[in-house]
Structures are given as structure tokens and as C-alpha cells.
Chimera marker file (.cmm) of the C-alpha trace (Angstrom):
<marker_set name="trace">
<marker id="1" x="-87.228" y="-19.717" z="-23.307" r="1" g="1" b="0" radius="0.5"/>
<marker id="2" x="-84.412" y="-17.727" z="-23.215" r="1" g="1" b="0" radius="0.5"/>
<marker id="3" x="-85.606" y="-15.517" z="-20.547" r="1" g="1" b="0" radius="0.5"/>
<marker id="4" x="-85.611" y="-16.365" z="-15.992" r="1" g="1" b="0" radius="0.5"/>
<marker id="5" x="-88.598" y="-15.191" z="-15.454" r="1" g="1" b="0" radius="0.5"/>
<marker id="6" x="-91.316" y="-17.040" z="-13.712" r="1" g="1" b="0" radius="0.5"/>
<marker id="7" x="-93.818" y="-17.190" z="-16.557" r="1" g="1" b="0" radius="0.5"/>
<marker id="8" x="-90.682" y="-18.620" z="-18.769" r="1" g="1" b="0" radius="0.5"/>
<marker id="9" x="-89.842" y="-20.817" z="-16.118" r="1" g="1" b="0" radius="0.5"/>
<marker id="10" x="-93.743" y="-22.733" z="-15.768" r="1" g="1" b="0" radius="0.5"/>
<marker id="11" x="-93.667" y="-22.984" z="-19.577" r="1" g="1" b="0" radius="0.5"/>
<marker id="12" x="-90.531" y="-24.860" z="-19.344" r="1" g="1" b="0" radius="0.5"/>
<marker id="13" x="-92.069" y="-27.216" z="-16.538" r="1" g="1" b="0" radius="0.5"/>
<marker id="14" x="-95.018" y="-27.190" z="-18.166" r="1" g="1" b="0" radius="0.5"/>
<marker id="15" x="-93.682" y="-29.583" z="-21.349" r="1" g="1" b="0" radius="0.5"/>
<marker id="16" x="-90.681" y="-31.025" z="-19.763" r="1" g="1" b="0" radius="0.5"/>
<marker id="17" x="-92.380" y="-33.966" z="-18.874" r="1" g="1" b="0" radius="0.5"/>
<marker id="18" x="-94.394" y="-34.597" z="-21.788" r="1" g="1" b="0" radius="0.5"/>
<marker id="19" x="-93.434" y="-37.409" z="-24.434" r="1" g="1" b="0" radius="0.5"/>
<marker id="20" x="-95.388" y="-35.869" z="-27.428" r="1" g="1" b="0" radius="0.5"/>
<marker id="21" x="-96.052" y="-32.841" z="-28.795" r="1" g="1" b="0" radius="0.5"/>
<marker id="22" x="-97.900" y="-32.315" z="-32.090" r="1" g="1" b="0" radius="0.5"/>
<marker id="23" x="-96.456" y="-30.455" z="-34.962" r="1" g="1" b="0" radius="0.5"/>
<marker id="24" x="-98.689" y="-28.426" z="-37.422" r="1" g="1" b="0" radius="0.5"/>
<marker id="25" x="-98.080" y="-27.331" z="-40.884" r="1" g="1" b="0" radius="0.5"/>
<marker id="26" x="-99.197" y="-26.320" z="-43.851" r="1" g="1" b="0" radius="0.5"/>
<marker id="27" x="-99.223" y="-28.898" z="-46.020" r="1" g="1" b="0" radius="0.5"/>
<marker id="28" x="-98.519" y="-27.439" z="-50.037" r="1" g="1" b="0" radius="0.5"/>
<marker id="29" x="-102.558" y="-26.489" z="-51.174" r="1" g="1" b="0" radius="0.5"/>
<marker id="30" x="-102.406" y="-24.804" z="-48.031" r="1" g="1" b="0" radius="0.5"/>
<marker id="31" x="-104.380" y="-27.241" z="-45.423" r="1" g="1" b="0" radius="0.5"/>
<marker id="32" x="-103.135" y="-27.531" z="-41.987" r="1" g="1" b="0" radius="0.5"/>
<marker id="33" x="-101.747" y="-30.624" z="-40.710" r="1" g="1" b="0" radius="0.5"/>
<marker id="34" x="-100.221" y="-32.309" z="-37.589" r="1" g="1" b="0" radius="0.5"/>
<marker id="35" x="-97.581" y="-34.902" z="-36.778" r="1" g="1" b="0" radius="0.5"/>
<marker id="36" x="-96.718" y="-36.337" z="-33.204" r="1" g="1" b="0" radius="0.5"/>
<marker id="37" x="-92.811" y="-35.657" z="-32.426" r="1" g="1" b="0" radius="0.5"/>
<marker id="38" x="-90.859" y="-35.913" z="-29.473" r="1" g="1" b="0" radius="0.5"/>
<marker id="39" x="-89.186" y="-33.302" z="-28.243" r="1" g="1" b="0" radius="0.5"/>
<marker id="40" x="-85.772" y="-34.391" z="-27.546" r="1" g="1" b="0" radius="0.5"/>
<marker id="41" x="-84.723" y="-31.222" z="-25.531" r="1" g="1" b="0" radius="0.5"/>
<marker id="42" x="-83.875" y="-32.479" z="-21.738" r="1" g="1" b="0" radius="0.5"/>
<marker id="43" x="-83.524" y="-28.764" z="-20.615" r="1" g="1" b="0" radius="0.5"/>
<marker id="44" x="-84.109" y="-25.211" z="-21.544" r="1" g="1" b="0" radius="0.5"/>
<marker id="45" x="-82.516" y="-24.095" z="-24.688" r="1" g="1" b="0" radius="0.5"/>
<marker id="46" x="-80.956" y="-20.769" z="-24.125" r="1" g="1" b="0" radius="0.5"/>
<marker id="47" x="-82.084" y="-19.641" z="-27.683" r="1" g="1" b="0" radius="0.5"/>
<marker id="48" x="-86.044" y="-20.515" z="-27.318" r="1" g="1" b="0" radius="0.5"/>
<marker id="49" x="-85.306" y="-24.025" z="-29.661" r="1" g="1" b="0" radius="0.5"/>
<marker id="50" x="-87.125" y="-26.858" z="-29.642" r="1" g="1" b="0" radius="0.5"/>
<marker id="51" x="-85.463" y="-29.529" z="-31.700" r="1" g="1" b="0" radius="0.5"/>
<marker id="52" x="-86.957" y="-33.411" z="-33.016" r="1" g="1" b="0" radius="0.5"/>
<marker id="53" x="-85.384" y="-35.951" z="-34.655" r="1" g="1" b="0" radius="0.5"/>
<marker id="54" x="-87.837" y="-36.937" z="-38.011" r="1" g="1" b="0" radius="0.5"/>
<marker id="55" x="-86.535" y="-38.696" z="-41.349" r="1" g="1" b="0" radius="0.5"/>
<marker id="56" x="-85.191" y="-37.040" z="-44.870" r="1" g="1" b="0" radius="0.5"/>
<marker id="57" x="-87.617" y="-39.552" z="-46.556" r="1" g="1" b="0" radius="0.5"/>
<marker id="58" x="-90.934" y="-38.147" z="-45.212" r="1" g="1" b="0" radius="0.5"/>
<marker id="59" x="-93.183" y="-35.976" z="-46.586" r="1" g="1" b="0" radius="0.5"/>
<marker id="60" x="-92.829" y="-33.705" z="-43.391" r="1" g="1" b="0" radius="0.5"/>
<marker id="61" x="-89.632" y="-33.004" z="-43.990" r="1" g="1" b="0" radius="0.5"/>
<marker id="62" x="-89.864" y="-31.688" z="-47.268" r="1" g="1" b="0" radius="0.5"/>
<marker id="63" x="-93.138" y="-29.693" z="-46.311" r="1" g="1" b="0" radius="0.5"/>
<marker id="64" x="-91.089" y="-27.995" z="-44.227" r="1" g="1" b="0" radius="0.5"/>
<marker id="65" x="-88.710" y="-27.247" z="-46.152" r="1" g="1" b="0" radius="0.5"/>
<marker id="66" x="-91.016" y="-25.244" z="-47.948" r="1" g="1" b="0" radius="0.5"/>
<marker id="67" x="-92.926" y="-23.723" z="-45.331" r="1" g="1" b="0" radius="0.5"/>
<marker id="68" x="-91.479" y="-23.261" z="-41.858" r="1" g="1" b="0" radius="0.5"/>
<marker id="69" x="-94.311" y="-21.818" z="-39.751" r="1" g="1" b="0" radius="0.5"/>
<marker id="70" x="-95.264" y="-23.786" z="-37.206" r="1" g="1" b="0" radius="0.5"/>
<marker id="71" x="-97.596" y="-24.966" z="-34.164" r="1" g="1" b="0" radius="0.5"/>
<marker id="72" x="-96.247" y="-26.942" z="-31.578" r="1" g="1" b="0" radius="0.5"/>
<marker id="73" x="-98.792" y="-28.042" z="-28.596" r="1" g="1" b="0" radius="0.5"/>
<marker id="74" x="-98.827" y="-30.592" z="-25.971" r="1" g="1" b="0" radius="0.5"/>
<marker id="75" x="-101.469" y="-31.533" z="-23.788" r="1" g="1" b="0" radius="0.5"/>
<marker id="76" x="-101.739" y="-32.722" z="-20.091" r="1" g="1" b="0" radius="0.5"/>
<marker id="77" x="-104.981" y="-33.282" z="-19.699" r="1" g="1" b="0" radius="0.5"/>
<marker id="78" x="-104.544" y="-35.429" z="-16.366" r="1" g="1" b="0" radius="0.5"/>
<marker id="79" x="-102.793" y="-32.117" z="-14.990" r="1" g="1" b="0" radius="0.5"/>
<marker id="80" x="-104.921" y="-29.795" z="-16.932" r="1" g="1" b="0" radius="0.5"/>
<marker id="81" x="-102.140" y="-28.131" z="-18.563" r="1" g="1" b="0" radius="0.5"/>
<marker id="82" x="-101.649" y="-27.055" z="-22.085" r="1" g="1" b="0" radius="0.5"/>
<marker id="83" x="-99.237" y="-25.028" z="-23.809" r="1" g="1" b="0" radius="0.5"/>
<marker id="84" x="-98.622" y="-23.611" z="-27.526" r="1" g="1" b="0" radius="0.5"/>
<marker id="85" x="-96.125" y="-22.513" z="-29.274" r="1" g="1" b="0" radius="0.5"/>
<marker id="86" x="-95.657" y="-21.038" z="-32.507" r="1" g="1" b="0" radius="0.5"/>
<marker id="87" x="-91.931" y="-20.517" z="-34.229" r="1" g="1" b="0" radius="0.5"/>
<marker id="88" x="-90.106" y="-20.864" z="-37.580" r="1" g="1" b="0" radius="0.5"/>
<marker id="89" x="-88.467" y="-24.617" z="-38.582" r="1" g="1" b="0" radius="0.5"/>
<marker id="90" x="-85.548" y="-25.338" z="-40.250" r="1" g="1" b="0" radius="0.5"/>
<marker id="91" x="-82.790" y="-28.058" z="-39.991" r="1" g="1" b="0" radius="0.5"/>
<marker id="92" x="-79.731" y="-28.145" z="-38.067" r="1" g="1" b="0" radius="0.5"/>
<marker id="93" x="-76.551" y="-30.954" z="-39.520" r="1" g="1" b="0" radius="0.5"/>
<marker id="94" x="-74.588" y="-29.922" z="-36.329" r="1" g="1" b="0" radius="0.5"/>
<marker id="95" x="-73.279" y="-33.166" z="-35.302" r="1" g="1" b="0" radius="0.5"/>
<marker id="96" x="-72.284" y="-32.342" z="-32.200" r="1" g="1" b="0" radius="0.5"/>
<marker id="97" x="-76.138" y="-31.083" z="-31.154" r="1" g="1" b="0" radius="0.5"/>
<marker id="98" x="-77.341" y="-34.857" z="-32.572" r="1" g="1" b="0" radius="0.5"/>
<marker id="99" x="-75.177" y="-36.865" z="-30.449" r="1" g="1" b="0" radius="0.5"/>
<marker id="100" x="-75.917" y="-34.447" z="-26.981" r="1" g="1" b="0" radius="0.5"/>
<marker id="101" x="-80.048" y="-35.421" z="-27.859" r="1" g="1" b="0" radius="0.5"/>
<marker id="102" x="-79.653" y="-38.805" z="-29.221" r="1" g="1" b="0" radius="0.5"/>
<marker id="103" x="-81.787" y="-41.222" z="-26.837" r="1" g="1" b="0" radius="0.5"/>
<marker id="104" x="-82.266" y="-45.184" z="-27.364" r="1" g="1" b="0" radius="0.5"/>
<marker id="105" x="-85.111" y="-44.064" z="-28.187" r="1" g="1" b="0" radius="0.5"/>
<marker id="106" x="-83.928" y="-42.692" z="-31.010" r="1" g="1" b="0" radius="0.5"/>
<marker id="107" x="-82.496" y="-45.662" z="-32.317" r="1" g="1" b="0" radius="0.5"/>
<marker id="108" x="-85.844" y="-47.673" z="-32.992" r="1" g="1" b="0" radius="0.5"/>
<marker id="109" x="-86.618" y="-44.787" z="-35.386" r="1" g="1" b="0" radius="0.5"/>
<marker id="110" x="-82.912" y="-44.168" z="-36.667" r="1" g="1" b="0" radius="0.5"/>
<marker id="111" x="-81.465" y="-47.954" z="-37.085" r="1" g="1" b="0" radius="0.5"/>
<marker id="112" x="-78.020" y="-46.248" z="-38.449" r="1" g="1" b="0" radius="0.5"/>
<marker id="113" x="-77.792" y="-44.521" z="-35.061" r="1" g="1" b="0" radius="0.5"/>
<marker id="114" x="-76.778" y="-40.633" z="-34.879" r="1" g="1" b="0" radius="0.5"/>
<marker id="115" x="-75.048" y="-40.488" z="-38.237" r="1" g="1" b="0" radius="0.5"/>
<marker id="116" x="-78.200" y="-42.632" z="-40.471" r="1" g="1" b="0" radius="0.5"/>
<marker id="117" x="-78.143" y="-40.898" z="-43.058" r="1" g="1" b="0" radius="0.5"/>
<marker id="118" x="-82.499" y="-40.579" z="-43.064" r="1" g="1" b="0" radius="0.5"/>
<marker id="119" x="-82.096" y="-38.579" z="-39.439" r="1" g="1" b="0" radius="0.5"/>
<marker id="120" x="-82.229" y="-34.838" z="-39.881" r="1" g="1" b="0" radius="0.5"/>
<marker id="121" x="-82.330" y="-32.693" z="-37.219" r="1" g="1" b="0" radius="0.5"/>
<marker id="122" x="-85.322" y="-30.369" z="-36.718" r="1" g="1" b="0" radius="0.5"/>
<marker id="123" x="-84.746" y="-27.300" z="-34.838" r="1" g="1" b="0" radius="0.5"/>
<marker id="124" x="-88.246" y="-24.910" z="-33.726" r="1" g="1" b="0" radius="0.5"/>
<marker id="125" x="-87.238" y="-21.862" z="-32.352" r="1" g="1" b="0" radius="0.5"/>
<marker id="126" x="-90.548" y="-20.386" z="-30.651" r="1" g="1" b="0" radius="0.5"/>
<marker id="127" x="-91.147" y="-16.990" z="-31.369" r="1" g="1" b="0" radius="0.5"/>
<marker id="128" x="-95.268" y="-16.827" z="-29.257" r="1" g="1" b="0" radius="0.5"/>
<marker id="129" x="-96.166" y="-19.245" z="-27.118" r="1" g="1" b="0" radius="0.5"/>
<marker id="130" x="-99.042" y="-19.216" z="-24.773" r="1" g="1" b="0" radius="0.5"/>
<marker id="131" x="-99.999" y="-21.585" z="-21.448" r="1" g="1" b="0" radius="0.5"/>
<marker id="132" x="-103.347" y="-22.664" z="-19.431" r="1" g="1" b="0" radius="0.5"/>
<marker id="133" x="-102.141" y="-24.367" z="-16.134" r="1" g="1" b="0" radius="0.5"/>
<marker id="134" x="-104.951" y="-24.843" z="-13.573" r="1" g="1" b="0" radius="0.5"/>
<marker id="135" x="-103.438" y="-25.973" z="-10.578" r="1" g="1" b="0" radius="0.5"/>
<marker id="136" x="-106.963" y="-25.699" z="-8.765" r="1" g="1" b="0" radius="0.5"/>
<marker id="137" x="-108.673" y="-29.071" z="-7.427" r="1" g="1" b="0" radius="0.5"/>
<marker id="138" x="-111.274" y="-30.684" z="-9.367" r="1" g="1" b="0" radius="0.5"/>
<marker id="139" x="-113.752" y="-29.892" z="-6.840" r="1" g="1" b="0" radius="0.5"/>
<marker id="140" x="-112.900" y="-26.703" z="-6.731" r="1" g="1" b="0" radius="0.5"/>
<marker id="141" x="-113.218" y="-25.833" z="-10.937" r="1" g="1" b="0" radius="0.5"/>
<marker id="142" x="-116.511" y="-28.249" z="-10.280" r="1" g="1" b="0" radius="0.5"/>
<marker id="143" x="-117.398" y="-25.752" z="-7.984" r="1" g="1" b="0" radius="0.5"/>
<marker id="144" x="-116.855" y="-22.665" z="-10.486" r="1" g="1" b="0" radius="0.5"/>
<marker id="145" x="-118.349" y="-24.280" z="-13.220" r="1" g="1" b="0" radius="0.5"/>
<marker id="146" x="-121.769" y="-25.245" z="-11.246" r="1" g="1" b="0" radius="0.5"/>
<marker id="147" x="-122.208" y="-21.340" z="-10.121" r="1" g="1" b="0" radius="0.5"/>
<marker id="148" x="-121.178" y="-20.339" z="-13.605" r="1" g="1" b="0" radius="0.5"/>
<marker id="149" x="-124.200" y="-22.197" z="-14.622" r="1" g="1" b="0" radius="0.5"/>
<marker id="150" x="-126.520" y="-21.023" z="-11.951" r="1" g="1" b="0" radius="0.5"/>
<marker id="151" x="-125.215" y="-17.371" z="-12.146" r="1" g="1" b="0" radius="0.5"/>
<marker id="152" x="-124.945" y="-16.849" z="-15.457" r="1" g="1" b="0" radius="0.5"/>
<marker id="153" x="-121.525" y="-15.369" z="-15.426" r="1" g="1" b="0" radius="0.5"/>
<marker id="154" x="-118.704" y="-16.839" z="-17.004" r="1" g="1" b="0" radius="0.5"/>
<marker id="155" x="-116.557" y="-19.007" z="-14.115" r="1" g="1" b="0" radius="0.5"/>
<marker id="156" x="-113.197" y="-16.428" z="-13.375" r="1" g="1" b="0" radius="0.5"/>
<marker id="157" x="-109.608" y="-17.368" z="-12.356" r="1" g="1" b="0" radius="0.5"/>
<marker id="158" x="-109.763" y="-20.991" z="-13.305" r="1" g="1" b="0" radius="0.5"/>
<marker id="159" x="-105.967" y="-21.006" z="-13.466" r="1" g="1" b="0" radius="0.5"/>
<marker id="160" x="-103.262" y="-19.281" z="-15.299" r="1" g="1" b="0" radius="0.5"/>
<marker id="161" x="-103.267" y="-17.689" z="-18.577" r="1" g="1" b="0" radius="0.5"/>
<marker id="162" x="-99.924" y="-16.693" z="-20.161" r="1" g="1" b="0" radius="0.5"/>
<marker id="163" x="-99.212" y="-15.528" z="-23.544" r="1" g="1" b="0" radius="0.5"/>
<marker id="164" x="-95.291" y="-15.094" z="-23.992" r="1" g="1" b="0" radius="0.5"/>
<marker id="165" x="-93.285" y="-12.989" z="-26.684" r="1" g="1" b="0" radius="0.5"/>
<marker id="166" x="-90.205" y="-14.779" z="-27.380" r="1" g="1" b="0" radius="0.5"/>
<marker id="167" x="-87.223" y="-13.068" z="-29.097" r="1" g="1" b="0" radius="0.5"/>
<link id1="1" id2="2" r="1" g="1" b="0" radius="0.2"/>
<link id1="2" id2="3" r="1" g="1" b="0" radius="0.2"/>
<link id1="3" id2="4" r="1" g="1" b="0" radius="0.2"/>
<link id1="4" id2="5" r="1" g="1" b="0" radius="0.2"/>
<link id1="5" id2="6" r="1" g="1" b="0" radius="0.2"/>
<link id1="6" id2="7" r="1" g="1" b="0" radius="0.2"/>
<link id1="7" id2="8" r="1" g="1" b="0" radius="0.2"/>
<link id1="8" id2="9" r="1" g="1" b="0" radius="0.2"/>
<link id1="9" id2="10" r="1" g="1" b="0" radius="0.2"/>
<link id1="10" id2="11" r="1" g="1" b="0" radius="0.2"/>
<link id1="11" id2="12" r="1" g="1" b="0" radius="0.2"/>
<link id1="12" id2="13" r="1" g="1" b="0" radius="0.2"/>
<link id1="13" id2="14" r="1" g="1" b="0" radius="0.2"/>
<link id1="14" id2="15" r="1" g="1" b="0" radius="0.2"/>
<link id1="15" id2="16" r="1" g="1" b="0" radius="0.2"/>
<link id1="16" id2="17" r="1" g="1" b="0" radius="0.2"/>
<link id1="17" id2="18" r="1" g="1" b="0" radius="0.2"/>
<link id1="18" id2="19" r="1" g="1" b="0" radius="0.2"/>
<link id1="19" id2="20" r="1" g="1" b="0" radius="0.2"/>
<link id1="20" id2="21" r="1" g="1" b="0" radius="0.2"/>
<link id1="21" id2="22" r="1" g="1" b="0" radius="0.2"/>
<link id1="22" id2="23" r="1" g="1" b="0" radius="0.2"/>
<link id1="23" id2="24" r="1" g="1" b="0" radius="0.2"/>
<link id1="24" id2="25" r="1" g="1" b="0" radius="0.2"/>
<link id1="25" id2="26" r="1" g="1" b="0" radius="0.2"/>
<link id1="26" id2="27" r="1" g="1" b="0" radius="0.2"/>
<link id1="27" id2="28" r="1" g="1" b="0" radius="0.2"/>
<link id1="28" id2="29" r="1" g="1" b="0" radius="0.2"/>
<link id1="29" id2="30" r="1" g="1" b="0" radius="0.2"/>
<link id1="30" id2="31" r="1" g="1" b="0" radius="0.2"/>
<link id1="31" id2="32" r="1" g="1" b="0" radius="0.2"/>
<link id1="32" id2="33" r="1" g="1" b="0" radius="0.2"/>
<link id1="33" id2="34" r="1" g="1" b="0" radius="0.2"/>
<link id1="34" id2="35" r="1" g="1" b="0" radius="0.2"/>
<link id1="35" id2="36" r="1" g="1" b="0" radius="0.2"/>
<link id1="36" id2="37" r="1" g="1" b="0" radius="0.2"/>
<link id1="37" id2="38" r="1" g="1" b="0" radius="0.2"/>
<link id1="38" id2="39" r="1" g="1" b="0" radius="0.2"/>
<link id1="39" id2="40" r="1" g="1" b="0" radius="0.2"/>
<link id1="40" id2="41" r="1" g="1" b="0" radius="0.2"/>
<link id1="41" id2="42" r="1" g="1" b="0" radius="0.2"/>
<link id1="42" id2="43" r="1" g="1" b="0" radius="0.2"/>
<link id1="43" id2="44" r="1" g="1" b="0" radius="0.2"/>
<link id1="44" id2="45" r="1" g="1" b="0" radius="0.2"/>
<link id1="45" id2="46" r="1" g="1" b="0" radius="0.2"/>
<link id1="46" id2="47" r="1" g="1" b="0" radius="0.2"/>
<link id1="47" id2="48" r="1" g="1" b="0" radius="0.2"/>
<link id1="48" id2="49" r="1" g="1" b="0" radius="0.2"/>
<link id1="49" id2="50" r="1" g="1" b="0" radius="0.2"/>
<link id1="50" id2="51" r="1" g="1" b="0" radius="0.2"/>
<link id1="51" id2="52" r="1" g="1" b="0" radius="0.2"/>
<link id1="52" id2="53" r="1" g="1" b="0" radius="0.2"/>
<link id1="53" id2="54" r="1" g="1" b="0" radius="0.2"/>
<link id1="54" id2="55" r="1" g="1" b="0" radius="0.2"/>
<link id1="55" id2="56" r="1" g="1" b="0" radius="0.2"/>
<link id1="56" id2="57" r="1" g="1" b="0" radius="0.2"/>
<link id1="57" id2="58" r="1" g="1" b="0" radius="0.2"/>
<link id1="58" id2="59" r="1" g="1" b="0" radius="0.2"/>
<link id1="59" id2="60" r="1" g="1" b="0" radius="0.2"/>
<link id1="60" id2="61" r="1" g="1" b="0" radius="0.2"/>
<link id1="61" id2="62" r="1" g="1" b="0" radius="0.2"/>
<link id1="62" id2="63" r="1" g="1" b="0" radius="0.2"/>
<link id1="63" id2="64" r="1" g="1" b="0" radius="0.2"/>
<link id1="64" id2="65" r="1" g="1" b="0" radius="0.2"/>
<link id1="65" id2="66" r="1" g="1" b="0" radius="0.2"/>
<link id1="66" id2="67" r="1" g="1" b="0" radius="0.2"/>
<link id1="67" id2="68" r="1" g="1" b="0" radius="0.2"/>
<link id1="68" id2="69" r="1" g="1" b="0" radius="0.2"/>
<link id1="69" id2="70" r="1" g="1" b="0" radius="0.2"/>
<link id1="70" id2="71" r="1" g="1" b="0" radius="0.2"/>
<link id1="71" id2="72" r="1" g="1" b="0" radius="0.2"/>
<link id1="72" id2="73" r="1" g="1" b="0" radius="0.2"/>
<link id1="73" id2="74" r="1" g="1" b="0" radius="0.2"/>
<link id1="74" id2="75" r="1" g="1" b="0" radius="0.2"/>
<link id1="75" id2="76" r="1" g="1" b="0" radius="0.2"/>
<link id1="76" id2="77" r="1" g="1" b="0" radius="0.2"/>
<link id1="77" id2="78" r="1" g="1" b="0" radius="0.2"/>
<link id1="78" id2="79" r="1" g="1" b="0" radius="0.2"/>
<link id1="79" id2="80" r="1" g="1" b="0" radius="0.2"/>
<link id1="80" id2="81" r="1" g="1" b="0" radius="0.2"/>
<link id1="81" id2="82" r="1" g="1" b="0" radius="0.2"/>
<link id1="82" id2="83" r="1" g="1" b="0" radius="0.2"/>
<link id1="83" id2="84" r="1" g="1" b="0" radius="0.2"/>
<link id1="84" id2="85" r="1" g="1" b="0" radius="0.2"/>
<link id1="85" id2="86" r="1" g="1" b="0" radius="0.2"/>
<link id1="86" id2="87" r="1" g="1" b="0" radius="0.2"/>
<link id1="87" id2="88" r="1" g="1" b="0" radius="0.2"/>
<link id1="88" id2="89" r="1" g="1" b="0" radius="0.2"/>
<link id1="89" id2="90" r="1" g="1" b="0" radius="0.2"/>
<link id1="90" id2="91" r="1" g="1" b="0" radius="0.2"/>
<link id1="91" id2="92" r="1" g="1" b="0" radius="0.2"/>
<link id1="92" id2="93" r="1" g="1" b="0" radius="0.2"/>
<link id1="93" id2="94" r="1" g="1" b="0" radius="0.2"/>
<link id1="94" id2="95" r="1" g="1" b="0" radius="0.2"/>
<link id1="95" id2="96" r="1" g="1" b="0" radius="0.2"/>
<link id1="96" id2="97" r="1" g="1" b="0" radius="0.2"/>
<link id1="97" id2="98" r="1" g="1" b="0" radius="0.2"/>
<link id1="98" id2="99" r="1" g="1" b="0" radius="0.2"/>
<link id1="99" id2="100" r="1" g="1" b="0" radius="0.2"/>
<link id1="100" id2="101" r="1" g="1" b="0" radius="0.2"/>
<link id1="101" id2="102" r="1" g="1" b="0" radius="0.2"/>
<link id1="102" id2="103" r="1" g="1" b="0" radius="0.2"/>
<link id1="103" id2="104" r="1" g="1" b="0" radius="0.2"/>
<link id1="104" id2="105" r="1" g="1" b="0" radius="0.2"/>
<link id1="105" id2="106" r="1" g="1" b="0" radius="0.2"/>
<link id1="106" id2="107" r="1" g="1" b="0" radius="0.2"/>
<link id1="107" id2="108" r="1" g="1" b="0" radius="0.2"/>
<link id1="108" id2="109" r="1" g="1" b="0" radius="0.2"/>
<link id1="109" id2="110" r="1" g="1" b="0" radius="0.2"/>
<link id1="110" id2="111" r="1" g="1" b="0" radius="0.2"/>
<link id1="111" id2="112" r="1" g="1" b="0" radius="0.2"/>
<link id1="112" id2="113" r="1" g="1" b="0" radius="0.2"/>
<link id1="113" id2="114" r="1" g="1" b="0" radius="0.2"/>
<link id1="114" id2="115" r="1" g="1" b="0" radius="0.2"/>
<link id1="115" id2="116" r="1" g="1" b="0" radius="0.2"/>
<link id1="116" id2="117" r="1" g="1" b="0" radius="0.2"/>
<link id1="117" id2="118" r="1" g="1" b="0" radius="0.2"/>
<link id1="118" id2="119" r="1" g="1" b="0" radius="0.2"/>
<link id1="119" id2="120" r="1" g="1" b="0" radius="0.2"/>
<link id1="120" id2="121" r="1" g="1" b="0" radius="0.2"/>
<link id1="121" id2="122" r="1" g="1" b="0" radius="0.2"/>
<link id1="122" id2="123" r="1" g="1" b="0" radius="0.2"/>
<link id1="123" id2="124" r="1" g="1" b="0" radius="0.2"/>
<link id1="124" id2="125" r="1" g="1" b="0" radius="0.2"/>
<link id1="125" id2="126" r="1" g="1" b="0" radius="0.2"/>
<link id1="126" id2="127" r="1" g="1" b="0" radius="0.2"/>
<link id1="127" id2="128" r="1" g="1" b="0" radius="0.2"/>
<link id1="128" id2="129" r="1" g="1" b="0" radius="0.2"/>
<link id1="129" id2="130" r="1" g="1" b="0" radius="0.2"/>
<link id1="130" id2="131" r="1" g="1" b="0" radius="0.2"/>
<link id1="131" id2="132" r="1" g="1" b="0" radius="0.2"/>
<link id1="132" id2="133" r="1" g="1" b="0" radius="0.2"/>
<link id1="133" id2="134" r="1" g="1" b="0" radius="0.2"/>
<link id1="134" id2="135" r="1" g="1" b="0" radius="0.2"/>
<link id1="135" id2="136" r="1" g="1" b="0" radius="0.2"/>
<link id1="136" id2="137" r="1" g="1" b="0" radius="0.2"/>
<link id1="137" id2="138" r="1" g="1" b="0" radius="0.2"/>
<link id1="138" id2="139" r="1" g="1" b="0" radius="0.2"/>
<link id1="139" id2="140" r="1" g="1" b="0" radius="0.2"/>
<link id1="140" id2="141" r="1" g="1" b="0" radius="0.2"/>
<link id1="141" id2="142" r="1" g="1" b="0" radius="0.2"/>
<link id1="142" id2="143" r="1" g="1" b="0" radius="0.2"/>
<link id1="143" id2="144" r="1" g="1" b="0" radius="0.2"/>
<link id1="144" id2="145" r="1" g="1" b="0" radius="0.2"/>
<link id1="145" id2="146" r="1" g="1" b="0" radius="0.2"/>
<link id1="146" id2="147" r="1" g="1" b="0" radius="0.2"/>
<link id1="147" id2="148" r="1" g="1" b="0" radius="0.2"/>
<link id1="148" id2="149" r="1" g="1" b="0" radius="0.2"/>
<link id1="149" id2="150" r="1" g="1" b="0" radius="0.2"/>
<link id1="150" id2="151" r="1" g="1" b="0" radius="0.2"/>
<link id1="151" id2="152" r="1" g="1" b="0" radius="0.2"/>
<link id1="152" id2="153" r="1" g="1" b="0" radius="0.2"/>
<link id1="153" id2="154" r="1" g="1" b="0" radius="0.2"/>
<link id1="154" id2="155" r="1" g="1" b="0" radius="0.2"/>
<link id1="155" id2="156" r="1" g="1" b="0" radius="0.2"/>
<link id1="156" id2="157" r="1" g="1" b="0" radius="0.2"/>
<link id1="157" id2="158" r="1" g="1" b="0" radius="0.2"/>
<link id1="158" id2="159" r="1" g="1" b="0" radius="0.2"/>
<link id1="159" id2="160" r="1" g="1" b="0" radius="0.2"/>
<link id1="160" id2="161" r="1" g="1" b="0" radius="0.2"/>
<link id1="161" id2="162" r="1" g="1" b="0" radius="0.2"/>
<link id1="162" id2="163" r="1" g="1" b="0" radius="0.2"/>
<link id1="163" id2="164" r="1" g="1" b="0" radius="0.2"/>
<link id1="164" id2="165" r="1" g="1" b="0" radius="0.2"/>
<link id1="165" id2="166" r="1" g="1" b="0" radius="0.2"/>
<link id1="166" id2="167" r="1" g="1" b="0" radius="0.2"/>
</marker_set>
């Protein structure tokens, strides 16, 4: 998300309107666990970072302090688009950034407002991104799938798939 390449622009286009992301992390026992979170970004961040508000009093906060390796995934099945982002999580106490990201919806979770002592700003620095974006009509997709079944050959080109290394 730090580049102006078409692939980076497509990546942001695919996630910007998806309300919830699933953030996956490891528990202390090594098991993977996921949480739905609301992405607070309103635009592409020049540092390649995503922002989320979470409670300091929750298990997620403690777990991410111990192990910050995370995956953030987005899905929009109605548009046939899917995104998987891997990165490093950390917390920021930057009050100006919290204020810039604050929304009325966040107020429901943090009644003390942007200065609520339970409010933690989770920052995920994206290091790797991958997306799948199918832009063909459903009927075309079905035709290609039917052709693959008949021919025994996997369907080709059901959309765009890209992997992006992030700096």
C-alpha cells in the first residue's frame, strides 16, 4: 500500500469498503485464533499500515503484546474479491492519530471517547499482501467451470490474482 502501482491501488480498492476484517494471531499455546475488527483507515496509508481500535482489557491486546505476527483477511463474496495481508502488529499512543481515525461507531465500543483509558490503537504494518479479484460475470464463471469439468482441465483466468511484497 506504499506504492502507486496498479496492483497496490487494486488492493486498497478491494478492502476500502469492507466493514470488517478478520485478524488472525497465535495464542500462547500456538493455536491460531481470529477476531472480527473494523478497519479504521479512510485511505491508503503511506506507511503500509492498517489501524484498528481494540480494548486494552481484552485477551487480544495481551496476546498481541506477546506475539505480533498477524494475518488480516477481507472477503467480499458478492464481488468475488478476497484479500490476505500478513504483517506485524504493534500499539500506538499517538493521540493525534487516534483523533484522526475516531468515528461515531467507535464511541459505542469506547464510551469514554478517544481518551478512553481502555482504548488501544492497534497498528498492523503490512509486509505481504495477496488478493484474488474475479471481475467476470457469474455466467462466464459458470461456463468456464462447466468447461473445466467436461475437459478435465482446471479453469483458466477466473480473474486477477496478485502477490505483493510490501517494504
